[in-house]
C-alpha positions in Angstrom: 33.7 22.8 -51.0 31.1 25.5 -51.5 31.5 27.5 -54.7 29.7 30.5 -56.2 28.8 30.5 -59.9 27.5 34.1 -59.8 30.5 36.1 -58.5 33.4 36.9 -60.8 37.1 36.5 -60.2 38.1 40.0 -59.1 39.6 40.3 -55.6 36.7 42.1 -54.0 34.2 39.5 -55.3 36.6 36.6 -54.3 36.8 38.1 -50.8 33.0 38.3 -50.5 32.8 34.7 -51.8 35.3 33.5 -49.2 33.5 35.3 -46.4 30.2 33.8 -47.6 31.6 30.3 -47.6 33.2 30.8 -44.2 29.8 32.0 -42.8 28.1 29.0 -44.4 30.6 26.6 -42.8 30.1 28.3 -39.4 26.4 28.0 -39.7 26.7 24.3 -40.6 29.1 23.8 -37.7 26.8 25.2 -35.1 23.4 24.2 -36.4 21.6 21.9 -33.8 21.1 19.1 -36.3 23.6 16.7 -37.8 25.0 17.4 -41.3 27.4 15.0 -43.1 28.4 15.5 -46.8 29.6 12.5 -48.8 31.4 12.5 -52.1 30.7 10.1 -55.0 32.9 7.4 -53.3 30.8 7.8 -50.1 33.7 9.4 -48.2 33.0 12.1 -45.7 33.7 15.6 -47.1 32.3 17.5 -44.2 31.0 16.7 -40.7 29.5 19.5 -38.6 30.0 20.0 -34.9 26.7 18.5 -33.9 27.7 15.1 -35.5 31.1 15.2 -33.9 29.6 15.9 -30.5 26.8 13.3 -30.7 29.1 10.6 -32.1 32.1 11.4 -29.8 34.4 11.7 -32.8 37.1 14.2 -33.9 37.1 15.9 -37.3 40.5 14.4 -38.3 39.1 10.9 -37.5 35.9 11.6 -39.6 36.6 13.6 -42.7 37.9 11.3 -45.4 36.5 8.2 -43.8 34.0 6.0 -45.6 30.4 5.6 -44.8 31.0 2.1 -43.3 33.7 3.6 -41.0 31.2 6.1 -39.6 28.0 4.0 -39.0 27.7 0.6 -37.5 26.8 -2.2 -40.0 23.4 -2.8 -38.2 22.3 0.8 -39.0 23.4 0.5 -42.6 21.5 -2.7 -43.0 18.4 -1.5 -41.3 18.2 1.8 -43.2 19.7 0.7 -46.5 21.6 4.0 -46.3 24.5 3.1 -48.6 22.1 2.2 -51.4 20.0 5.3 -50.8 23.1 7.5 -51.1 24.2 5.8 -54.3 20.6 6.2 -55.7 20.7 10.0 -55.0 24.1 10.3 -56.7 22.9 8.4 -59.8 19.4 10.0 -60.1 20.0 13.5 -58.7 16.7 13.1 -56.8 16.7 13.5 -53.0 15.3 11.1 -50.4 12.5 12.7 -48.4 13.3 11.0 -45.2 13.4 8.0 -42.9 14.2 7.1 -39.3 17.3 5.6 -37.8 18.6 4.7 -34.3 22.2 5.6 -33.5 24.1 5.0 -30.4 27.6 6.5 -29.7 29.9 4.6 -27.4 28.9 5.0 -23.8 25.7 6.9 -24.7 22.0 5.9 -24.8 20.5 5.2 -28.2 19.1 8.2 -30.0 16.4 8.3 -32.7 17.1 10.4 -35.8 15.0 11.5 -38.7 17.2 11.8 -41.8 17.0 13.0 -45.4 19.4 13.0 -48.4 19.9 16.0 -50.6 22.0 16.0 -53.9 24.6 18.8 -54.1 26.5 20.2 -57.1 23.8 20.0 -59.7 24.4 23.6 -60.7 27.8 22.6 -62.0 26.6 19.9 -64.4 26.0 16.9 -62.2 25.7 15.6 -58.6 29.1 15.8 -56.9 28.0 15.0 -53.4 25.1 14.2 -51.1 24.2 15.9 -47.9 22.9 13.7 -45.1 20.7 15.8 -42.7 19.9 14.1 -39.4 17.5 15.6 -36.8 17.4 14.1 -33.3 13.7 13.3 -32.6 14.3 11.1 -29.6 12.3 13.3 -27.2 9.6 14.0 -29.8 9.2 10.3 -30.5 9.1 9.5 -26.8 6.5 12.2 -26.2 4.5 10.9 -29.2 4.6 7.3 -27.8 3.5 8.6 -24.4 0.6 10.5 -26.1 -0.3 7.4 -28.0 -0.3 5.3 -24.8 -2.5 7.9 -23.1 -4.9 8.0 -26.0 -5.1 4.2 -26.1 -5.7 4.1 -22.3 -8.4 6.8 -22.6 -10.0 4.9 -25.5 -10.0 1.7 -23.4 -11.6 3.5 -20.5 -14.3 5.0 -22.8 -15.0 1.6 -24.4 -15.2 -0.3 -21.1 -17.5 2.3 -19.4 -21.0 1.2 -18.5 -22.3 4.7 -19.3 -23.0 6.0 -22.8 -20.1 8.3 -23.9 -20.3 10.2 -27.1 -18.9 13.3 -28.7 -20.7 15.8 -31.0 -19.4 18.5 -33.2 -20.8 22.0 -32.6 -23.6 21.3 -35.1 -24.7 18.3 -33.2 -23.4 15.5 -35.5 -22.0 12.4 -33.8 -18.2 12.2 -33.9 -17.6 9.2 -31.5 -20.0 6.6 -30.1 -18.8 4.1 -27.5 -19.7 0.4 -26.9 -22.2 1.2 -24.1 -24.1 3.4 -26.5 -24.2 0.6 -29.0 -25.4 -1.9 -26.4 -28.1 0.3 -24.9 -29.5 2.0 -28.0 -28.7 -0.7 -30.5 -27.0 1.6 -33.1 -23.4 0.8 -34.1 -20.7 3.4 -34.2 -20.5 3.1 -38.0 -24.3 3.8 -38.2 -24.1 6.9 -35.9 -20.9 8.7 -36.8 -21.7 11.9 -38.8 -25.4 11.3 -38.1 -27.4 14.1 -36.3 -27.7 13.1 -32.7 -31.0 14.9 -32.1 -32.8 12.6 -34.5 -32.8 9.9 -31.8 -35.1 11.8 -29.5 -38.9 12.4 -29.6 -39.9 15.4 -31.7 -41.1 17.2 -28.5 -37.7 16.9 -27.0 -35.4 17.6 -30.0 -35.7 21.4 -29.8 -35.0 21.5 -26.0 -31.9 19.3 -26.5 -30.6 21.5 -29.4 -31.0 24.5 -27.2 -29.1 22.8 -24.4 -26.2 21.7 -26.6 -26.0 25.2 -28.2 -25.8 26.6 -24.7 -22.8 24.3 -23.9 -21.1 25.5 -27.1 -21.8 29.1 -26.5 -21.1 29.3 -22.7 -18.9 26.3 -22.1 -20.9 25.3 -19.0 -22.1 21.8 -18.1 -25.7 21.1 -18.8 -27.9 18.1 -17.7 -31.1 16.7 -19.0 -33.1 13.5 -18.4 -35.1 12.4 -21.5 -36.6 9.4 -23.1 -35.1 7.8 -26.2 -36.2 5.0 -28.6 -33.8 2.2 -29.2 -33.2 0.6 -32.6 -35.5 -2.3 -31.4 -38.3 0.3 -30.7 -38.0 0.1 -26.9 -38.4 3.2 -24.7 -35.5 4.0 -22.4 -34.8 6.9 -20.0 -31.3 8.4 -20.3 -29.9 11.0 -17.9 -27.5 13.1 -20.0 -24.6 15.4 -18.9 -23.1 17.5 -21.6 -19.7 19.4 -21.3 -17.5 21.4 -23.7 -14.4 20.2 -25.3 -11.9 23.0 -26.0 -8.9 23.5 -28.2 -5.7 25.1 -26.8 -7.0 28.6 -27.5 -10.1 28.0 -25.4 -12.6 27.8 -28.3 -15.2 25.1 -27.9 -14.7 22.6 -30.8 -16.9 19.7 -29.6 -19.4 18.6 -27.0 -18.9 15.4 -24.9 -22.1 13.7 -23.7 -22.2 11.1 -20.9 -25.5 9.3 -20.6 -26.7 6.9 -17.8 -29.5 4.5 -18.4 -32.1 5.4 -15.8 -34.8 3.0 -17.1 -34.5 0.4 -14.3 -34.1 3.1 -11.6 -37.3 4.8 -12.7 -39.1 1.4 -12.9 -37.9 0.7 -9.3 -39.1 4.1 -8.1 -42.5 3.5 -9.7 -42.7 0.1 -8.0 -41.8 1.6 -4.6 -44.4 4.3 -5.1 -47.0 1.6 -5.9 -46.0 -0.4 -2.9 -46.4 2.7 -0.7 -49.8 3.3 -2.1 -50.9 -0.3 -1.4 -49.5 -0.1 2.1 -51.6 3.1 2.7 -54.7 1.4 1.3 -54.2 -1.6 3.6 -53.8 0.6 6.6 -57.0 2.5 5.7 -58.9 -0.7 5.2 -57.8 -2.0 8.5 -59.0 1.2 10.2 -62.4 0.9 8.5 -62.8 -2.7 9.6 -61.9 -1.8 13.2 -64.6 0.9 13.1 -67.1 -1.6 11.8 -66.3 -4.3 14.3 -66.4 -2.0 17.4 -70.2 -1.4 17.5 -70.8 -5.1 16.8 -68.8 -6.0 19.9 -70.8 -3.6 22.1 -74.1 -5.0 20.9 -73.0 -8.5 21.5 -72.0 -7.7 25.1 -75.3 -6.0 25.8 -77.2 -9.0 24.5 -75.3 -11.4 26.8 -76.0 -9.2 29.8 -79.7 -9.1 29.0 -79.8 -12.9 28.8 -78.5 -13.1 32.3 -80.5 -10.2 33.9 -83.4 -9.6 31.5 -85.8 -9.0 34.4 -84.1 -5.7 35.4 -86.1 -2.8 33.8 -83.3 -0.3 34.3 -80.7 -2.5 32.7 -83.0 -3.2 29.7 -83.3 0.5 29.1 -79.5 1.1 29.3 -78.8 -1.7 26.9 -81.4 -0.4 24.5 -79.7 2.9 24.5 
């Protein structure tokens, strides 16, 4: 099946060639991927051990069989595998790859990534095609779990009431959630790649740059309450908490910012402070009024006594005092 066009016909060279072919076949037999080789009539010339194991077939019941005897009709229809094999045989151009699901009797369905490679071109034309199949079931399952987790995380970020953004290490916006759009009025498309610091008053921008740079440099969480101007020109107070986003090696690659709108809270605090001031003023005014009313009451009582006993000289002197 495998021939050398370099070695000559002398016994030593022939022996080396046979050993090389034997080694190649052994490698094919034990490689942890599936290899099938089909001739021009789409009959199996070779099936490696991995295929025989996964498909629960024997070599004598596989080699020489047609493609349709090996794969279920549903797979051939879904992948258009027969036509792809014929196309490779005609054109001599391989097929980069596709995905197929294959289930052997009594086993769970497995997902394979496959490719087609023409063989025999060195001898004047394509004689056969190698079908290479790699089991990607676990990788695909892991990928789907990762995608579900990413979708869940994105949903949490989008449904959060707090502003959640991410910045690159230079301070440009990478992501911008719905709460940030609602509170500040700028859409995600308007903000992504835009410098984040430009949304703050000039007197605050440098402090914020220093804070974010510290997060990138030291990886520690930093907090800051600062005013911001919305797209509509309104002033809002946002309490920011910045933390580092790291790659697998530990290097900080981005900064995540979580901001809470403190505007209503600050307004409520100011109203409470004002109410406390008014209560203190009322209490002070009440005390002053009491002090004013007290001498008046004494004078009134003295006058009433004098009306009743005005002929008593001693009493008149005491009331006068």
